[in-house]
N, C-alpha and C positions, 0 to 999 in steps of 0.2 A: 805240022801243028793244025789241030782240028779247030774249027770254029764252034765255040760253045754258044748255043742259043739259050739265053736265060729262060727258065721256066716261067710261064705266065702265072700271075697271081690268080687264085681261085676267084671266080666271080661271086660277088655277094649274093646271098639269097634274098628272097623277098623281104623287104623291110617291114618291121612290126609297126602297126599304127601307133601314133603317140598316145600316151596315157591321157585320158580326158582330164582337163583341168576344171577348176570351179567355174560355174556359169557366171557370166557377167552380172555384177550386182548381187552376187550370192553372199555366202557367209553363214555363220551359225545362226544369226538372228533370222535371216530369211528362211533358212531350212526349218527352224522351229516354228515360224509362222505358218508353214504348210502342214506341220505335223502335230507336235505336242500342244502348241498353243491354240489349236482348234478345239481342244477339250473344254475350255471354259464355256463355249457356247452350249455344249451338251450339259454341263453342270448347271448353267444358268437356267436352261429349260427344266432340268430336274428339280431345281430349287423352287421355281414358280409352281410346278405341278404339285410338289410336296406341300408347299405352303397352302395352296388352295385345298388340297385333299385332307390335310391334318387340322385345318382351322376348326371344323366342327367336332373333332374327335375328343372325347372326354373319358379316358380309360378309368374305370372304377377300382379294379383290384388286379394284383399281379401276385401269383403264387399264394393266394389266400390272404394277402395283406393289402392295405390301401396302396394304390400304385404311386401316389404322389411322393411319399417319403423315399421310395426307392428310385424313382426317375429323377428327382430333383438333384441328386448328387452329380449327375452328368453336367448340367449347366453350371452348377456352383463351382465345379472344379475346372471345367474346360472353357467356359466363356471368358474368364479372365486371361487364361493362357492364350487362347486364339485371338482375343482382342489385341493383346500386346503384339502377337506375331503378325497379324495382318496390318496393324498400324506401321510396324517396321517395314513390311513389304511394300506398303503404299508409298513410303518415303524413299525407297530404293528400287528403281526400275530393274537394275541388274539382278537383284535378289528375286524379283518377281519372275524373271525368265527361268530361274533355276527351281524355285520352290513354290511359285504361285499356284500351279495346278494342284499340288499336294495339299497346300493350305486351303484352297477352295473346296476340295473334296471333303476335308475334315470339317470345314465350316458348314457344309450342307448337312453332314451327319449330326453335328451339334445343334444346328437349327431345328432339325426334326426332333431331337431329344428335348430341346427346350419347349417346343410346341406341345409335345406329349406331356411334359411335366406340368405346364401351365393348364392344359386341359384336365389332367388328373387332379390338380388342385381345385379347379372349379367343381369337378364331380364330388370331391371330398367335402368341399364347403356346402354344397347343396344337400349332401347326405347327412351331414352333421346338423344343419339348420332344420331339416325336416319340414320345410315349407314355412318356417317361422322367420323372424327377423335375424339378420346376420350381424354378429357383434362388430363393432367399429374396427377393432384391431384385425379381425379376420378379413373384413372388407378392404382395409388398407393393404394388407399383404396380397390379397388377390388382385387389387388394382396395380400394384407394383409388378406382380408377376405377368399380368397382361401387357403392361407397358414394355417389360423386358422382352417378351415374345415379339412384339412389333419391332423393337430395336434390333434384335438378332436377325430377324427376317430381312430388314432393311440393310443391315451390315453385309449379310451374305449376298444379296442381290447386287448391291453397289460394288462390292469387291470383285465379284465375277464379271460385272460390266467393265471394270477397269482392265481385267485380263483380256476381255474381248476387244477392247479398244487397243490394247497393246498389240494383239495379233493383227488387227487391221492396219495399224501404223507400220508394222514390220513388213507388210507386203508392198508398201510404197517407199521408194528410195528417199524421197523428200516429202514427208507428210506436210500438209498445209497447217497454217497457224491455228485455224479453228480446231483441227483434230488434236493438236498439241495442247491447246488450252482446255479442251473438253477432258482430255486425259488427266491433266493436272487438277482440274476442279473436282473430278470424280475421286481422284486419289486423296485430295484434301477432305472430301466428304467421308471417305472411309475412316480417316483418322478421327474425325469428330464423332462418328457413329461408334467407333471402337471405344473411345473414352466414355461415351454415354452408356454403352452396354456394360462396361466395367463398373461404373458408378451404380447402375441400376441393379446389377446382380448382387452387389454388396448391400444395397438398401433392401432389396427383396429378401435376401438371406438373413439379414439382421432382424427384419420384421417377423420372419418365420421362426427364427430362434427365440425371439421373445414370446411368441405364441406357444412354442413347444415347452419352454422352461418356466412359463407362468409369470413372466415379468411385465406383461402387458395387461392393461385393464380389460 
């Protein structure tokens, strides 16, 4: 009877390094704070530069026609839509993480269009007046348009500031009470400005319609 020596089990090869897990204190919110949510700072800078650069611009004509009737359609349609959207985003922080940057980019574009439309309206008013007195109805429409321009610029800047505050708070595991209160106050201001912008675009549009269709004195 022969002694059978059991075959030795093959020695294991070099073990693979364990898969890296999430960093302590990480998560989707922290990842976003270092990537996508940095974009509001760029958008905020772009909004400030655009607002300063477009403030004195008064386009007179576009495609051989007065520029104001063409440009004014952008704020008339998009300011109400974006005002409602950013007010909803201001009230829901989770929605801001997903849609805030896109809404902020659209808001910057609409801000630029609103400023151009208001400037074109001033150019048209001056051209029609020819250096003479401006009718009261035209002056009222121009004043409302100028106020709307200020409201849209303020709405854009404050909404982007809210996104910047979101990004900064996301980098801190436990943000302080002051940071939380500042974010809430800015978000509440966004809602107020959004409502005012919505009201003013209706008022300015109504005054312009009265001028166009001859129902104003």
